[in-house]
N, CA, C, O and the ligand as a Tripos MOL2 file, in Angstrom:
@<TRIPOS>MOLECULE
protein
  233   231    59     0     0
PROTEIN
NO_CHARGES

@<TRIPOS>ATOM
      1 N         -71.4890   26.6090   31.4360 N.3       1 MET1
      2 CA        -71.3180   27.3560   30.1910 C.3       1 MET1
      3 C         -72.5980   27.6070   29.4670 C.2       1 MET1
      4 O         -73.4580   26.7270   29.4260 O.2       1 MET1
      5 N         -72.7630   28.7510   28.9000 N.am      2 GLU2
      6 CA        -73.9790   28.9940   28.2270 C.3       2 GLU2
      7 C         -73.8580   28.7460   26.7910 C.2       2 GLU2
      8 O         -72.9220   29.2270   26.1520 O.2       2 GLU2
      9 N         -74.8210   27.9690   26.2160 N.am      3 LYS3
     10 CA        -74.8240   27.6600   24.7840 C.3       3 LYS3
     11 C         -75.6550   28.6290   24.0750 C.2       3 LYS3
     12 O         -76.8100   28.8610   24.4300 O.2       3 LYS3
     13 N         -75.0750   29.2200   23.0440 N.am      4 LYS4
     14 CA        -75.8670   30.1680   22.2870 C.3       4 LYS4
     15 C         -76.5870   29.4160   21.1290 C.2       4 LYS4
     16 O         -75.9610   28.7210   20.3290 O.2       4 LYS4
     17 N         -77.8500   29.5800   21.0870 N.am      5 ILE5
     18 CA        -78.6420   28.9900   20.0120 C.3       5 ILE5
     19 C         -78.9250   29.9240   18.9020 C.2       5 ILE5
     20 O         -79.6130   30.9280   19.0880 O.2       5 ILE5
     21 N         -78.4100   29.6220   17.7410 N.am      6 VAL6
     22 CA        -78.5770   30.5820   16.5890 C.3       6 VAL6
     23 C         -79.7080   29.9760   15.6990 C.2       6 VAL6
     24 O         -79.6830   28.8130   15.2970 O.2       6 VAL6
     25 N         -80.6740   30.8460   15.4360 N.am      7 LYS7
     26 CA        -81.8520   30.3250   14.6830 C.3       7 LYS7
     27 C         -81.9210   31.0120   13.2960 C.2       7 LYS7
     28 O         -81.5790   32.1840   13.1420 O.2       7 LYS7
     29 N         -82.3660   30.2500   12.3260 N.am      8 CYS8
     30 CA        -82.5820   30.8390   10.9470 C.3       8 CYS8
     31 C         -83.6470   31.8760   11.0000 C.2       8 CYS8
     32 O         -84.7040   31.6660   11.5950 O.2       8 CYS8
     33 N         -83.3840   32.9900   10.3870 N.am      9 ILE9
     34 CA        -84.3050   34.1600   10.3930 C.3       9 ILE9
     35 C         -85.5580   33.8250    9.7190 C.2       9 ILE9
     36 O         -86.6050   34.3690   10.0700 O.2       9 ILE9
     37 N         -85.5200   32.9040    8.7070 N.am     10 SER10
     38 CA        -86.7360   32.6520    7.9190 C.3      10 SER10
     39 C         -87.5220   31.4580    8.4410 C.2      10 SER10
     40 O         -88.7500   31.4770    8.3640 O.2      10 SER10
     41 N         -86.8900   30.4390    8.9580 N.am     11 THR11
     42 CA        -87.6510   29.2220    9.3490 C.3      11 THR11
     43 C         -87.6100   29.0990   10.8250 C.2      11 THR11
     44 O         -88.4190   28.3290   11.3430 O.2      11 THR11
     45 N         -86.7680   29.7580   11.5830 N.am     12 GLY12
     46 CA        -86.7460   29.6240   13.0290 C.3      12 GLY12
     47 C         -86.1120   28.3750   13.5960 C.2      12 GLY12
     48 O         -86.1570   28.0660   14.7860 O.2      12 GLY12
     49 N         -85.5060   27.6710   12.6240 N.am     13 THR13
     50 CA        -84.8320   26.3670   13.0680 C.3      13 THR13
     51 C         -83.3730   26.7090   13.4700 C.2      13 THR13
     52 O         -82.7420   27.6360   12.9620 O.2      13 THR13
     53 N         -82.8960   25.8800   14.4250 N.am     14 SER14
     54 CA        -81.5650   26.0740   14.9830 C.3      14 SER14
     55 C         -80.5500   25.7170   13.8540 C.2      14 SER14
     56 O         -80.7500   24.7340   13.1410 O.2      14 SER14
     57 N         -79.4850   26.5020   13.6970 N.am     15 VAL15
     58 CA        -78.4380   26.3210   12.7470 C.3      15 VAL15
     59 C         -77.1930   25.9070   13.3850 C.2      15 VAL15
     60 O         -76.1490   25.9040   12.7330 O.2      15 VAL15
     61 N         -77.2240   25.5360   14.6890 N.am     16 THR16
     62 CA        -76.0470   25.2120   15.4430 C.3      16 THR16
     63 C         -75.2240   24.1140   14.8400 C.2      16 THR16
     64 O         -73.9940   24.1600   14.8060 O.2      16 THR16
     65 N         -75.9780   23.0750   14.3400 N.am     17 ASN17
     66 CA        -75.2840   21.9380   13.6840 C.3      17 ASN17
     67 C         -75.5310   21.9110   12.2280 C.2      17 ASN17
     68 O         -75.3660   20.8600   11.6100 O.2      17 ASN17
     69 N         -75.9320   23.0370   11.6120 N.am     18 ASP18
     70 CA        -76.1550   23.0960   10.2170 C.3      18 ASP18
     71 C         -74.9360   23.6270    9.5350 C.2      18 ASP18
     72 O         -74.5680   24.7950    9.6600 O.2      18 ASP18
     73 N         -74.2890   22.6810    8.7700 N.am     19 LYS19
     74 CA        -72.9810   23.0980    8.1650 C.3      19 LYS19
     75 C         -73.2180   23.9950    6.9410 C.2      19 LYS19
     76 O         -72.3230   24.7230    6.5120 O.2      19 LYS19
     77 N         -74.3870   23.9310    6.4090 N.am     20 GLY20
     78 CA        -74.6020   24.7550    5.1600 C.3      20 GLY20
     79 C         -75.2050   26.1080    5.4580 C.2      20 GLY20
     80 O         -75.5630   26.8490    4.5430 O.2      20 GLY20
     81 N         -75.3240   26.4430    6.7650 N.am     21 SER21
     82 CA        -75.9680   27.6510    7.1440 C.3      21 SER21
     83 C         -75.0610   28.8290    6.8950 C.2      21 SER21
     84 O         -73.8550   28.6530    6.7240 O.2      21 SER21
     85 N         -75.6130   30.0290    6.8700 N.am     22 ALA22
     86 CA        -74.8250   31.2240    6.6120 C.3      22 ALA22
     87 C         -75.2180   32.2930    7.6360 C.2      22 ALA22
     88 O         -76.3970   32.4910    7.9290 O.2      22 ALA22
     89 N         -74.2550   32.9410    8.1430 N.am     23 ILE23
     90 CA        -74.4390   34.1090    9.0880 C.3      23 ILE23
     91 C         -73.7370   35.2980    8.4800 C.2      23 ILE23
     92 O         -72.5350   35.2480    8.2170 O.2      23 ILE23
     93 N         -74.4700   36.3580    8.2560 N.am     24 PHE24
     94 CA        -73.8350   37.4980    7.6310 C.3      24 PHE24
     95 C         -74.5600   38.7970    8.1240 C.2      24 PHE24
     96 O         -75.6890   38.7450    8.6110 O.2      24 PHE24
     97 N         -73.8810   39.9310    7.9820 N.am     25 ASN25
     98 CA        -74.4790   41.2280    8.3040 C.3      25 ASN25
     99 C         -75.4940   41.5620    7.2120 C.2      25 ASN25
    100 O         -75.3090   41.2390    6.0390 O.2      25 ASN25
    101 N         -76.5650   42.2160    7.6370 N.am     26 CYS26
    102 CA        -77.5560   42.6330    6.7460 C.3      26 CYS26
    103 C         -76.9830   43.5790    5.6490 C.2      26 CYS26
    104 O         -76.2780   44.5460    5.9400 O.2      26 CYS26
    105 N         -77.3220   43.2520    4.3780 N.am     27 PRO27
    106 CA        -76.7880   44.1040    3.3090 C.3      27 PRO27
    107 C         -77.4240   45.5140    3.3430 C.2      27 PRO27
    108 O         -76.8640   46.4490    2.7710 O.2      27 PRO27
    109 N         -78.5580   45.6690    3.9890 N.am     28 GLY28
    110 CA        -79.2420   46.9960    4.0780 C.3      28 GLY28
    111 C         -78.6260   47.9080    5.1110 C.2      28 GLY28
    112 O         -78.2170   49.0270    4.7990 O.2      28 GLY28
    113 N         -78.5550   47.4090    6.4020 N.am     29 CYS29
    114 CA        -78.1360   48.3360    7.4660 C.3      29 CYS29
    115 C         -76.7320   47.9140    7.9340 C.2      29 CYS29
    116 O         -76.0920   48.6870    8.6470 O.2      29 CYS29
    117 N         -76.2130   46.7060    7.5620 N.am     30 ARG30
    118 CA        -74.8670   46.3250    7.9670 C.3      30 ARG30
    119 C         -74.6460   46.1160    9.4390 C.2      30 ARG30
    120 O         -73.5190   45.9780    9.9130 O.2      30 ARG30
    121 N         -75.7850   46.0950   10.1700 N.am     31 LYS31
    122 CA        -75.6790   46.0060   11.6340 C.3      31 LYS31
    123 C         -76.2540   44.7550   12.1160 C.2      31 LYS31
    124 O         -75.6600   44.0610   12.9400 O.2      31 LYS31
    125 N         -77.4560   44.4270   11.6010 N.am     32 HIS32
    126 CA        -78.1630   43.2190   12.1500 C.3      32 HIS32
    127 C         -77.6000   41.9620   11.4740 C.2      32 HIS32
    128 O         -77.3750   41.9000   10.2650 O.2      32 HIS32
    129 N         -77.3820   40.9360   12.3720 N.am     33 LYS33
    130 CA        -76.9080   39.6590   11.7990 C.3      33 LYS33
    131 C         -77.9790   38.8160   11.2020 C.2      33 LYS33
    132 O         -78.9390   38.4780   11.8950 O.2      33 LYS33
    133 N         -77.8740   38.4650    9.9850 N.am     34 ILE34
    134 CA        -78.8180   37.6090    9.3530 C.3      34 ILE34
    135 C         -78.3190   36.1740    9.4130 C.2      34 ILE34
    136 O         -77.1680   35.8860    9.0840 O.2      34 ILE34
    137 N         -79.1990   35.2870    9.8340 N.am     35 VAL35
    138 CA        -78.8960   33.8420    9.9440 C.3      35 VAL35
    139 C         -79.7410   33.0590    8.9610 C.2      35 VAL35
    140 O         -80.9640   33.2010    8.9730 O.2      35 VAL35
    141 N         -79.1760   32.2800    8.1510 N.am     36 ARG36
    142 CA        -79.9110   31.5160    7.1830 C.3      36 ARG36
    143 C         -79.5250   30.0710    7.2930 C.2      36 ARG36
    144 O         -78.3360   29.7520    7.3040 O.2      36 ARG36
    145 N         -80.4570   29.2150    7.3720 N.am     37 SER37
    146 CA        -80.1700   27.7720    7.4780 C.3      37 SER37
    147 C         -79.9280   27.2470    6.0680 C.2      37 SER37
    148 O         -80.3040   27.8860    5.0850 O.2      37 SER37
    149 N         -79.3130   26.1070    5.9790 N.am     38 TYR38
    150 CA        -79.0530   25.4970    4.6980 C.3      38 TYR38
    151 C         -80.3360   25.3120    3.8810 C.2      38 TYR38
    152 O         -80.4080   25.6250    2.6930 O.2      38 TYR38
    153 N         -81.3030   24.8080    4.5570 N.am     39 ASN39
    154 CA        -82.6080   24.5390    3.8870 C.3      39 ASN39
    155 C         -83.1700   25.8420    3.2720 C.2      39 ASN39
    156 O         -83.6050   25.8580    2.1210 O.2      39 ASN39
    157 N         -83.1510   26.9290    4.0660 N.am     40 ALA40
    158 CA        -83.6750   28.1510    3.6120 C.3      40 ALA40
    159 C         -82.9480   28.7510    2.3790 C.2      40 ALA40
    160 O         -83.5780   29.3770    1.5260 O.2      40 ALA40
    161 N         -81.6580   28.5560    2.3070 N.am     41 ARG41
    162 CA        -80.8490   28.8950    1.1990 C.3      41 ARG41
    163 C         -81.1710   28.1750    0.0100 C.2      41 ARG41
    164 O         -81.2880   28.7420   -1.0770 O.2      41 ARG41
    165 N         -81.3330   26.8150    0.1890 N.am     42 GLN42
    166 CA        -81.5950   25.9060   -0.9040 C.3      42 GLN42
    167 C         -82.9170   26.2190   -1.5310 C.2      42 GLN42
    168 O         -83.0560   26.1100   -2.7490 O.2      42 GLN42
    169 N         -83.8980   26.6060   -0.7500 N.am     43 THR43
    170 CA        -85.2270   26.7940   -1.2170 C.3      43 THR43
    171 C         -85.4740   28.2440   -1.4680 C.2      43 THR43
    172 O         -86.6000   28.6380   -1.7700 O.2      43 THR43
    173 N         -84.4520   29.0500   -1.3520 N.am     44 SER44
    174 CA        -84.5780   30.5280   -1.5810 C.3      44 SER44
    175 C         -85.6980   31.2180   -0.7940 C.2      44 SER44
    176 O         -86.3870   32.0950   -1.3150 O.2      44 SER44
    177 N         -85.8630   30.8220    0.4320 N.am     45 VAL45
    178 CA        -86.7960   31.4820    1.3010 C.3      45 VAL45
    179 C         -86.4290   32.8580    1.5370 C.2      45 VAL45
    180 O         -85.2750   33.1090    1.8850 O.2      45 VAL45
    181 N         -87.3030   33.8030    1.3830 N.am     46 LYS46
    182 CA        -86.9910   35.1860    1.6100 C.3      46 LYS46
    183 C         -86.8940   35.5130    3.0460 C.2      46 LYS46
    184 O         -87.5630   34.8980    3.8760 O.2      46 LYS46
    185 N         -86.0060   36.5520    3.3940 N.am     47 TYR47
    186 CA        -85.7820   36.9150    4.7460 C.3      47 TYR47
    187 C         -86.0010   38.4550    4.8270 C.2      47 TYR47
    188 O         -85.8230   39.1580    3.8310 O.2      47 TYR47
    189 N         -86.3770   38.9540    5.9880 N.am     48 LYS48
    190 CA        -86.5460   40.3560    6.1520 C.3      48 LYS48
    191 C         -85.7360   40.7590    7.4500 C.2      48 LYS48
    192 O         -85.8720   40.1630    8.5190 O.2      48 LYS48
    193 N         -84.9400   41.7520    7.2700 N.am     49 CYS49
    194 CA        -84.1700   42.2190    8.3380 C.3      49 CYS49
    195 C         -85.1010   42.9600    9.3310 C.2      49 CYS49
    196 O         -85.8080   43.8860    8.9350 O.2      49 CYS49
    197 N         -85.0990   42.5410   10.6440 N.am     50 PRO50
    198 CA        -85.9760   43.1830   11.6500 C.3      50 PRO50
    199 C         -85.5960   44.5550   11.9450 C.2      50 PRO50
    200 O         -86.4090   45.3200   12.4640 O.2      50 PRO50
    201 N         -84.3790   44.9270   11.6400 N.am     51 ALA51
    202 CA        -83.8750   46.2560   11.9690 C.3      51 ALA51
    203 C         -84.2180   47.3520   10.9130 C.2      51 ALA51
    204 O         -84.6610   48.4440   11.2660 O.2      51 ALA51
    205 N         -84.0000   47.0290    9.6060 N.am     52 CYS52
    206 CA        -84.2000   48.0480    8.5790 C.3      52 CYS52
    207 C         -85.2390   47.6060    7.5780 C.2      52 CYS52
    208 O         -85.6210   48.4370    6.7540 O.2      52 CYS52
    209 N         -85.7580   46.3330    7.5620 N.am     53 GLY53
    210 CA        -86.8330   45.8800    6.6790 C.3      53 GLY53
    211 C         -86.2650   45.4080    5.3250 C.2      53 GLY53
    212 O         -87.0100   45.1970    4.3680 O.2      53 GLY53
    213 N         -85.0300   45.2580    5.2710 N.am     54 PHE54
    214 CA        -84.4130   44.7650    4.0020 C.3      54 PHE54
    215 C         -84.8810   43.3800    3.6820 C.2      54 PHE54
    216 O         -84.8810   42.5160    4.5590 O.2      54 PHE54
    217 N         -85.2850   43.1300    2.4410 N.am     55 ILE55
    218 CA        -85.7370   41.8120    2.0900 C.3      55 ILE55
    219 C         -84.7690   41.2590    0.9860 C.2      55 ILE55
    220 O         -84.5040   41.9090   -0.0250 O.2      55 ILE55
    221 N         -84.2890   40.0860    1.2340 N.am     56 GLY56
    222 CA        -83.3060   39.5480    0.2760 C.3      56 GLY56
    223 C         -83.3100   38.0000    0.2080 C.2      56 GLY56
    224 O         -83.8160   37.3420    1.1170 O.2      56 GLY56
    225 N         -82.7670   37.4520   -0.8260 N.am     57 PRO57
    226 CA        -82.6090   36.0650   -1.0570 C.3      57 PRO57
    227 C         -81.2680   35.5160   -0.7100 C.2      57 PRO57
    228 O         -81.1220   34.2940   -0.6910 O.2      57 PRO57
    229 N         -80.2510   36.3330   -0.4260 N.am     58 ASN58
    230 CA        -78.9390   35.8330   -0.1770 C.3      58 ASN58
    231 C         -78.5980   35.7010    1.3270 C.2      58 ASN58
    232 O         -77.4950   35.2800    1.6760 O.2      58 ASN58
    233 ZN        -80.9210   45.5870    8.0720 Zn       59 ZN59
@<TRIPOS>BOND
     1     1     2 1
     2     2     3 1
     3     3     4 2
     4     3     5 am
     5     5     6 1
     6     6     7 1
     7     7     8 2
     8     7     9 am
     9     9    10 1
    10    10    11 1
    11    11    12 2
    12    11    13 am
    13    13    14 1
    14    14    15 1
    15    15    16 2
    16    15    17 am
    17    17    18 1
    18    18    19 1
    19    19    20 2
    20    19    21 am
    21    21    22 1
    22    22    23 1
    23    23    24 2
    24    23    25 am
    25    25    26 1
    26    26    27 1
    27    27    28 2
    28    27    29 am
    29    29    30 1
    30    30    31 1
    31    31    32 2
    32    31    33 am
    33    33    34 1
    34    34    35 1
    35    35    36 2
    36    35    37 am
    37    37    38 1
    38    38    39 1
    39    39    40 2
    40    39    41 am
    41    41    42 1
    42    42    43 1
    43    43    44 2
    44    43    45 am
    45    45    46 1
    46    46    47 1
    47    47    48 2
    48    47    49 am
    49    49    50 1
    50    50    51 1
    51    51    52 2
    52    51    53 am
    53    53    54 1
    54    54    55 1
    55    55    56 2
    56    55    57 am
    57    57    58 1
    58    58    59 1
    59    59    60 2
    60    59    61 am
    61    61    62 1
    62    62    63 1
    63    63    64 2
    64    63    65 am
    65    65    66 1
    66    66    67 1
    67    67    68 2
    68    67    69 am
    69    69    70 1
    70    70    71 1
    71    71    72 2
    72    71    73 am
    73    73    74 1
    74    74    75 1
    75    75    76 2
    76    75    77 am
    77    77    78 1
    78    78    79 1
    79    79    80 2
    80    79    81 am
    81    81    82 1
    82    82    83 1
    83    83    84 2
    84    83    85 am
    85    85    86 1
    86    86    87 1
    87    87    88 2
    88    87    89 am
    89    89    90 1
    90    90    91 1
    91    91    92 2
    92    91    93 am
    93    93    94 1
    94    94    95 1
    95    95    96 2
    96    95    97 am
    97    97    98 1
    98    98    99 1
    99    99   100 2
   100    99   101 am
   101   101   102 1
   102   102   103 1
   103   103   104 2
   104   103   105 am
   105   105   106 1
   106   106   107 1
   107   107   108 2
   108   107   109 am
   109   109   110 1
   110   110   111 1
   111   111   112 2
   112   111   113 am
   113   113   114 1
   114   114   115 1
   115   115   116 2
   116   115   117 am
   117   117   118 1
   118   118   119 1
   119   119   120 2
   120   119   121 am
   121   121   122 1
   122   122   123 1
   123   123   124 2
   124   123   125 am
   125   125   126 1
   126   126   127 1
   127   127   128 2
   128   127   129 am
   129   129   130 1
   130   130   131 1
   131   131   132 2
   132   131   133 am
   133   133   134 1
   134   134   135 1
   135   135   136 2
   136   135   137 am
   137   137   138 1
   138   138   139 1
   139   139   140 2
   140   139   141 am
   141   141   142 1
   142   142   143 1
   143   143   144 2
   144   143   145 am
   145   145   146 1
   146   146   147 1
   147   147   148 2
   148   147   149 am
   149   149   150 1
   150   150   151 1
   151   151   152 2
   152   151   153 am
   153   153   154 1
   154   154   155 1
   155   155   156 2
   156   155   157 am
   157   157   158 1
   158   158   159 1
   159   159   160 2
   160   159   161 am
   161   161   162 1
   162   162   163 1
   163   163   164 2
   164   163   165 am
   165   165   166 1
   166   166   167 1
   167   167   168 2
   168   167   169 am
   169   169   170 1
   170   170   171 1
   171   171   172 2
   172   171   173 am
   173   173   174 1
   174   174   175 1
   175   175   176 2
   176   175   177 am
   177   177   178 1
   178   178   179 1
   179   179   180 2
   180   179   181 am
   181   181   182 1
   182   182   183 1
   183   183   184 2
   184   183   185 am
   185   185   186 1
   186   186   187 1
   187   187   188 2
   188   187   189 am
   189   189   190 1
   190   190   191 1
   191   191   192 2
   192   191   193 am
   193   193   194 1
   194   194   195 1
   195   195   196 2
   196   195   197 am
   197   197   198 1
   198   198   199 1
   199   199   200 2
   200   199   201 am
   201   201   202 1
   202   202   203 1
   203   203   204 2
   204   203   205 am
   205   205   206 1
   206   206   207 1
   207   207   208 2
   208   207   209 am
   209   209   210 1
   210   210   211 1
   211   211   212 2
   212   211   213 am
   213   213   214 1
   214   214   215 1
   215   215   216 2
   216   215   217 am
   217   217   218 1
   218   218   219 1
   219   219   220 2
   220   219   221 am
   221   221   222 1
   222   222   223 1
   223   223   224 2
   224   223   225 am
   225   225   226 1
   226   226   227 1
   227   227   228 2
   228   227   229 am
   229   229   230 1
   230   230   231 1
   231   231   232 2
@<TRIPOS>SUBSTRUCTURE
     1 MET1         2 RESIDUE 1 A MET
     2 GLU2         6 RESIDUE 1 A GLU
     3 LYS3        10 RESIDUE 1 A LYS
     4 LYS4        14 RESIDUE 1 A LYS
     5 ILE5        18 RESIDUE 1 A ILE
     6 VAL6        22 RESIDUE 1 A VAL
     7 LYS7        26 RESIDUE 1 A LYS
     8 CYS8        30 RESIDUE 1 A CYS
     9 ILE9        34 RESIDUE 1 A ILE
    10 SER10       38 RESIDUE 1 A SER
    11 THR11       42 RESIDUE 1 A THR
    12 GLY12       46 RESIDUE 1 A GLY
    13 THR13       50 RESIDUE 1 A THR
    14 SER14       54 RESIDUE 1 A SER
    15 VAL15       58 RESIDUE 1 A VAL
    16 THR16       62 RESIDUE 1 A THR
    17 ASN17       66 RESIDUE 1 A ASN
    18 ASP18       70 RESIDUE 1 A ASP
    19 LYS19       74 RESIDUE 1 A LYS
    20 GLY20       78 RESIDUE 1 A GLY
    21 SER21       82 RESIDUE 1 A SER
    22 ALA22       86 RESIDUE 1 A ALA
    23 ILE23       90 RESIDUE 1 A ILE
    24 PHE24       94 RESIDUE 1 A PHE
    25 ASN25       98 RESIDUE 1 A ASN
    26 CYS26      102 RESIDUE 1 A CYS
    27 PRO27      106 RESIDUE 1 A PRO
    28 GLY28      110 RESIDUE 1 A GLY
    29 CYS29      114 RESIDUE 1 A CYS
    30 ARG30      118 RESIDUE 1 A ARG
    31 LYS31      122 RESIDUE 1 A LYS
    32 HIS32      126 RESIDUE 1 A HIS
    33 LYS33      130 RESIDUE 1 A LYS
    34 ILE34      134 RESIDUE 1 A ILE
    35 VAL35      138 RESIDUE 1 A VAL
    36 ARG36      142 RESIDUE 1 A ARG
    37 SER37      146 RESIDUE 1 A SER
    38 TYR38      150 RESIDUE 1 A TYR
    39 ASN39      154 RESIDUE 1 A ASN
    40 ALA40      158 RESIDUE 1 A ALA
    41 ARG41      162 RESIDUE 1 A ARG
    42 GLN42      166 RESIDUE 1 A GLN
    43 THR43      170 RESIDUE 1 A THR
    44 SER44      174 RESIDUE 1 A SER
    45 VAL45      178 RESIDUE 1 A VAL
    46 LYS46      182 RESIDUE 1 A LYS
    47 TYR47      186 RESIDUE 1 A TYR
    48 LYS48      190 RESIDUE 1 A LYS
    49 CYS49      194 RESIDUE 1 A CYS
    50 PRO50      198 RESIDUE 1 A PRO
    51 ALA51      202 RESIDUE 1 A ALA
    52 CYS52      206 RESIDUE 1 A CYS
    53 GLY53      210 RESIDUE 1 A GLY
    54 PHE54      214 RESIDUE 1 A PHE
    55 ILE55      218 RESIDUE 1 A ILE
    56 GLY56      222 RESIDUE 1 A GLY
    57 PRO57      226 RESIDUE 1 A PRO
    58 ASN58      230 RESIDUE 1 A ASN
    59 ZN59       233 GROUP 0 **** ****
């Protein structure tokens, strides 16, 4: 079986076992999946959508 590794878009850390992580569609283009680790959310690290360039804190 193949294990999918999901990484935080800001920090690049795996969120596979991160219970506080969030995965949501980009608010800008609604197509790209944004992955945020718990740590990145707590520290309000900015992310940028690789598809449309949207920058956001949520
Ligand atoms: Zn986007």
